[in-house]
C-alpha positions in Angstrom: 28.8 23.6 0.0 29.4 26.6 -1.6 26.7 28.5 -4.5 28.5 27.1 -7.7 27.9 23.4 -5.7 24.6 24.2 -4.9 23.1 25.2 -8.3 24.9 22.1 -9.9 22.7 19.7 -7.3 19.5 21.7 -7.7 19.7 22.0 -11.7 20.8 18.2 -12.0 17.5 17.4 -11.0 14.6 16.8 -13.7 14.1 20.3 -15.3 10.8 20.8 -16.7 11.2 24.5 -17.2 14.5 23.9 -19.3 13.4 20.6 -21.4 12.3 20.3 -24.8 9.1 18.2 -24.7 8.4 16.0 -27.8 4.7 17.1 -29.4 2.1 15.7 -28.1 3.0 14.7 -24.8 1.2 15.8 -21.6 3.8 14.7 -18.6 1.6 13.6 -15.7 2.1 15.4 -12.6 1.9 14.1 -8.9 2.2 16.0 -5.9 2.6 12.8 -3.5 6.5 13.6 -3.8 6.3 17.0 -2.8 4.3 15.9 -0.1 6.9 13.6 1.0 9.7 15.8 0.5 7.8 18.7 2.9 6.9 15.8 5.5 10.3 14.7 5.6 11.3 18.5 6.1 8.9 18.5 9.3 6.2 20.4 6.8 7.6 23.9 6.8 5.0 24.9 4.1 1.7 25.4 7.0 4.3 27.4 9.6 3.7 30.7 7.3 0.2 32.4 6.6 0.1 32.5 2.7 -0.9 34.2 0.2 -1.7 32.4 -3.1 -1.5 33.8 -6.3 -2.2 31.7 -9.7 -3.5 33.2 -13.2 -2.2 33.1 -16.9 -1.0 36.8 -17.3 0.2 39.1 -14.2 0.5 36.6 -11.5 4.4 37.6 -10.9 3.3 41.4 -10.7 0.5 40.9 -8.7 2.4 38.6 -6.5 5.2 41.6 -6.2 2.8 44.2 -5.3 1.0 41.7 -2.9 4.4 41.4 -1.1 5.3 45.1 -1.2 1.9 46.3 0.7 2.8 43.5 3.0 6.1 44.6 3.7 4.8 48.3 3.5 2.3 47.4 6.3 5.3 46.5 8.5 5.6 42.8 8.0 8.2 40.5 7.5 7.8 38.6 4.2 8.7 36.2 1.9 8.0 35.7 -1.6 8.2 32.9 -4.3 8.2 33.3 -7.9 9.1 32.2 -11.0 11.0 32.2 -13.3 13.7 34.3 -12.5 15.4 37.1 -14.4 19.6 37.1 -13.4 19.8 34.7 -10.9 18.0 31.7 -9.5 18.3 33.0 -6.2 15.7 35.8 -7.3 13.0 33.1 -6.8 13.3 32.9 -3.0 13.3 36.6 -1.9 12.9 37.8 1.7 11.9 41.5 2.7 12.0 42.1 -1.0 15.6 40.6 -1.5 16.9 37.7 -3.2 18.4 35.3 -0.6 22.4 35.6 -0.8 24.8 33.5 -2.6 25.8 32.0 1.4 22.1 31.6 2.3 20.9 29.9 -1.1 23.7 27.3 -0.6 22.8 27.0 2.8 19.3 26.2 2.3 20.0 23.8 -0.4 22.3 22.2 2.0 19.4 21.7 4.8 16.8 20.2 2.5 19.1 18.0 -0.1 19.3 14.6 2.5 15.2 15.0 2.0 15.4 15.7 -1.7 18.3 12.9 -2.3 16.2 10.4 -0.6 13.4 11.0 -3.2 15.4 11.4 -6.0 14.6 7.6 -7.2 11.1 8.9 -7.4 11.8 11.7 -10.0 12.0 15.0 -7.7 12.1 17.8 -10.0 13.9 21.4 -9.9 10.9 23.2 -9.4 9.5 21.1 -6.4 13.1 21.3 -5.0 13.6 25.1 -5.0 9.4 25.2 -3.6 11.1 23.4 -0.6 13.7 25.4 -0.1 11.5 28.4 -0.3 8.9 27.0 2.5 12.0 25.9 4.5 13.9 29.7 4.4 10.4 31.2 5.1 10.0 29.2 8.1 13.4 29.5 9.5 13.2 32.7 9.3 9.4 32.6 11.2 8.0 35.3 8.7 5.1 37.2 9.2 3.6 36.4 5.3 4.6 34.0 2.4 3.4 35.3 -0.9 3.8 32.4 -3.3 3.4 32.8 -7.1 2.1 29.1 -8.7 4.9 28.1 -11.2 2.2 26.4 -13.6 -1.5 25.8 -13.5 -2.7 25.7 -10.0 -4.2 22.1 -8.8 -1.2 20.3 -9.1 1.5 22.9 -8.6 4.1 22.1 -5.9 3.1 25.3 -4.3 -0.5 23.9 -4.0 0.8 21.6 -1.0 -0.1 24.9 1.2 -3.5 24.0 3.2 -5.4 27.1 4.4 -4.2 30.5 2.1 -5.8 33.4 4.0 -6.2 35.0 0.6 -6.2 33.4 -3.2 -5.5 35.7 -5.9 -6.4 34.8 -9.7 -5.2 36.9 -12.2 -6.0 37.3 -16.0 -6.7 33.6 -17.5 -6.1 33.2 -21.2 -4.7 30.3 -23.3 -1.3 29.3 -22.2 0.5 26.1 -21.5 -2.7 24.1 -23.5 -0.7 21.1 -23.9 -0.7 20.3 -20.1 -3.6 22.7 -18.5 -6.4 22.3 -21.6 -7.6 23.3 -24.6 -10.1 26.0 -23.3 -9.9 28.9 -20.8 -12.7 27.3 -19.0 -10.6 24.1 -18.9 -7.6 26.3 -17.7 -9.9 27.8 -14.8 -10.8 25.0 -13.7 -7.3 24.2 -13.0 -5.9 26.7 -11.8 -9.2 27.3 -9.3 -7.6 24.6 -7.6 -5.5 26.6 -5.6 -9.0 27.5 -3.7 -9.5 26.4 -0.3 -12.3 26.3 2.2 -12.5 29.7 4.1 -10.0 31.7 2.1 -11.1 34.9 0.4 -10.5 34.7 -3.4 -9.9 37.3 -5.6 -10.5 37.5 -9.1 -9.4 39.8 -11.8 -11.9 40.5 -14.8 -12.6 36.8 -16.8 -14.6 35.8 -19.3 -18.2 34.5 -18.0 -17.5 30.9 -18.5 -13.8 31.5 -16.3 -16.0 33.2 -13.6 -18.5 30.3 -13.9 -15.7 27.9 -13.0 -14.3 29.9 -10.3 -17.7 30.6 -8.8 -18.4 26.5 -8.7 -14.9 26.1 -7.7 -15.7 28.6 -4.4 -19.0 26.8 -3.9 -17.7 23.8 -3.4 -15.0 25.1 -1.1 -17.1 27.5 1.1 -14.4 30.1 -0.4 -16.3 33.8 -1.0 -15.5 35.2 -4.3 -14.9 39.0 -5.0 -15.0 39.9 -8.4 -12.7 42.8 -9.3 -14.3 43.7 -12.7 -17.9 43.9 -11.0 -16.7 45.6 -7.4 -14.1 47.9 -8.8 -13.6 50.3 -11.5 -10.2 51.9 -12.4 -8.6 54.4 -15.0 -5.2 55.4 -15.7 -5.1 59.1 -14.7 -1.3 60.3 -15.7 2.0 58.4 -17.0 5.3 59.2 -18.2 8.2 57.1 -19.0 8.9 56.1 -15.2 5.1 54.7 -14.1 1.6 55.9 -13.9 -0.6 57.2 -11.8 -4.4 55.3 -11.1 -7.9 56.1 -10.0 -9.9 53.4 -8.6 -13.4 53.2 -7.2 -14.5 50.1 -4.5 -16.0 48.8 -2.0 -13.8 50.8 0.4 -13.7 54.0 -1.2 -11.7 55.8 -3.8 -8.1 54.8 -4.4 -5.2 57.5 -6.1 -1.8 55.6 -6.4 1.0 55.9 -8.3 2.4 52.6 -9.5 6.4 52.5 -10.8 5.2 49.9 -13.5 3.4 50.8 -16.9 0.2 49.4 -18.8 -3.4 49.7 -18.2 -2.8 46.0 -17.4 -0.9 46.4 -14.5 -3.5 48.6 -12.7 -6.0 45.4 -13.3 -3.2 43.7 -11.7 -3.3 46.5 -8.8 -6.8 46.4 -8.4 -6.1 42.9 -7.4 -3.5 43.9 -4.8 -5.9 46.5 -3.3 -8.8 43.8 -3.3 -6.2 41.3 -1.5 -5.3 44.1 1.0 -9.0 45.1 1.5 -9.9 41.3 2.0 -6.5 40.7 4.5 -8.0 43.8 6.5 -11.7 42.5 6.8 -9.9 39.0 8.2 -8.5 40.9 11.0 -4.6 41.9 9.8 -3.2 45.4 9.9 -3.5 46.1 6.5 -3.8 50.2 5.8 -5.1 52.2 3.0 -1.7 54.2 3.5 0.7 51.1 3.5 -1.3 49.7 0.7 -1.0 52.5 -1.3 2.8 52.9 -0.5 3.6 49.2 -1.2 2.2 50.0 -4.6 4.2 52.7 -5.2 7.1 51.1 -4.1 6.8 47.7 -5.7 9.6 45.9 -8.3 9.2 44.0 -11.4 11.4 44.6 -14.2 11.4 43.1 -17.5 7.5 44.1 -17.8 7.0 47.0 -20.5 10.1 48.3 -19.0 11.8 51.3 -20.0 15.6 50.7 -20.1 16.6 53.6 -22.1 15.5 56.9 -24.1 17.7 57.6 -26.8 16.4 55.7 -28.9 13.5 54.3 -26.3 14.4 50.7 -25.8 11.6 48.8 -23.7 12.0 45.1 -22.8 8.7 43.2 -22.1 8.2 39.6 -21.4 5.2 38.7 -23.1 4.9 35.5 -23.9 1.5 34.3 -25.1 -1.3 36.1 -27.8 -3.2 37.7 -24.4 0.0 39.2 -23.4 1.2 40.5 -26.9 -2.3 41.9 -27.6 -2.1 43.7 -24.4 1.7 44.9 -25.3 0.2 46.1 -28.5 -2.5 48.4 -27.0 0.4 49.6 -24.2 3.0 50.7 -26.7 0.3 52.8 -28.7 -0.8 54.1 -25.6 2.6 55.0 -23.9 4.9 55.4 -26.7 2.5 56.1 -29.7 4.1 58.1 -32.5 7.2 56.3 -32.6 9.0 54.2 -35.3 8.6 50.5 -34.2 11.9 48.2 -34.4 10.8 44.4 -33.0 13.6 42.3 -31.4 12.1 39.2 -31.0 12.7 35.8 -29.3 10.4 32.8 -28.4 10.1 30.0 -25.9 9.0 26.7 -26.8 5.6 26.0 -25.9 3.8 28.7 -26.1 1.3 29.6 -29.3 4.1 31.4 -31.4 1.3 31.6 -34.2 -1.0 33.6 -32.1 1.9 35.8 -30.5 3.3 36.8 -33.8 -0.1 37.6 -35.6 -1.1 40.0 -32.7 2.5 41.6 -32.4 1.6 42.7 -36.3 -0.8 45.1 -35.0 2.5 47.2 -34.2 3.7 47.4 -37.6 7.2 47.6 -37.3 9.8 49.0 -39.9 12.0 46.3 -39.0 11.9 42.6 -36.9 14.9 41.3 -35.8 14.6 37.6 -34.9 16.9 36.1 -32.2 17.2 33.3 -30.1 18.3 33.0 -26.7 20.3 31.0 -24.4 17.8 29.3 -22.9 17.5 25.5 -24.0 13.7 25.9 -25.0 14.5 29.2 -27.4 12.6 28.6 -30.8 15.0 28.5 -33.7 15.6 31.5 -36.0 14.2 29.8 -39.0 11.0 29.1 -37.4 10.7 32.5 -36.2 11.5 33.9 -39.8 9.0 31.6 -41.3 6.2 32.8 -38.9 6.8 36.6 -39.2 6.5 35.7 -43.0 3.3 34.1 -42.8 1.9 37.4 -40.9 3.1 39.4 -43.9 6.3 40.5 -42.0 9.9 40.5 -42.9 12.2 40.0 -40.9 16.3 39.5 -40.7 18.3 36.8 -39.0 19.9 38.5 -35.4 22.0 35.5 -34.2 22.3 35.8 -30.0 20.3 38.5 -28.5 23.4 40.3 -27.8 24.1 40.4 -31.5 20.3 41.2 -32.5 20.0 44.0 -30.2 23.3 45.6 -31.8 21.3 45.3 -35.2 18.0 46.9 -34.0 19.5 49.8 -32.5 21.2 50.3 -35.7 17.8 49.9 -37.6 16.7 52.9 -34.9 16.8 56.5 -34.9 17.2 58.3 -31.6 13.3 58.7 -31.6 12.5 55.5 -32.6 11.6 52.1 -30.2 13.5 49.5 -29.7 10.9 46.5 -28.9 12.4 43.5 -27.3 9.8 40.9 -26.3 8.4 37.0 -27.4 9.9 35.8 -24.1 11.2 36.6 -20.6 14.6 35.4 -21.5 14.7 37.8 -24.5 14.2 40.3 -22.3 16.5 39.6 -19.9 19.4 39.4 -22.2 18.5 42.6 -23.4 18.9 44.1 -19.5 22.2 42.4 -19.4 23.8 44.0 -22.4 22.6 47.0 -21.4 23.4 47.0 -17.4 26.3 44.6 -17.9 25.0 42.1 -15.7 26.6 39.0 -15.7 24.7 36.2 -16.5 24.2 33.1 -14.7 24.7 30.6 -16.9 24.5 26.9 -16.6 26.4 25.3 -19.6 26.7 21.6 -18.3 22.5 21.8 -17.9 22.4 23.5 -21.3 21.5 20.1 -23.5 18.1 19.2 -21.9 15.8 16.8 -23.2 12.5 15.2 -22.1 12.9 12.5 -19.0 10.4 10.0 -18.7 11.2 9.8 -14.9 9.3 12.8 -14.5 5.8 12.1 -14.2 
């Protein structure tokens, strides 16, 4: 099996990430077939010590930070995240590198007989990729696996792990409400499902209602809860376009470090990673202060407030809900203040478009160019135009991301800011335009509809 064939196998399954769900329908998920798949594969998910990460905003960044800290501590580390930027292989990383095309194909080939046996039950693309990650990490006998939850927590395919050493819950806000719940407390209840007996649970600062849900979940499981909002104080001390330095005070003393990522929210994520590192050290694992700071300084996590070019300043960010849009506005004001703003915006179905647009209105952009990524769940441009008009902003039709990006650059002066945001897919296609990265396209799977086979 070659890489192209492997992709066709995996993407030919029910792919919830690419499906256009009808309004008001909440798909029902069941971990039964995921357990059956892992049983057939010899239960590889139980072979590797685990750090499990969920949240609404920052879970990917925090997962990458923790994996980088563990690598800096001398461990071999698997990192499983979603979605990917430029290639599906990015989702399954070993020691900071995506699986090669040959490794990805070999992993599909290894799990496929077990997947094929479950296809009548509606096994999904995400479940298969998750099983592939577990298999890849176990077969290499890695020291650690860091798992980012795909959506929610309780019924996510990654939640088949039984004894994570540390669980991390990053900032929780409203997103995927059709599936996870209509309030942050309901969403917290779902995400708290990753909490397991005996684990140390690290949480970012949360609202009182969310903290109450997490405290209850920890009490039921007999897990220790570390509230970073109470235990740590942190601030940005300096920054440039490459990153920022920070100072934090916590139970283990002061921390002075560097992050090659911008945004105060990334310092919040770094504090979660520091708390996770301290929890691992307290549980007897060799994770030092020096290796923690070294890992944070070396972390890579593109398309999150990422500076892509300087004249004009081009920044890409995957903000895709109102909370992340609000944080983006704060970050733009702090790190890139004083520049005229040209907004290139494309969104995906399933998120609060109105809330995102109204949050971004605080940017007071000089111009807005709306676009649609090639992802099948991209929101139609006429819908985007209507939302910006309703928020009191004029927007112009941009076409494809490449076409819209050219328009945005033409509207910007050399000292202005071009900000590409609204979805990770918009940010990704701008990166491709600038860096000449060939897209990994899946045209035969582009027209995706909701499938009742997925329960």
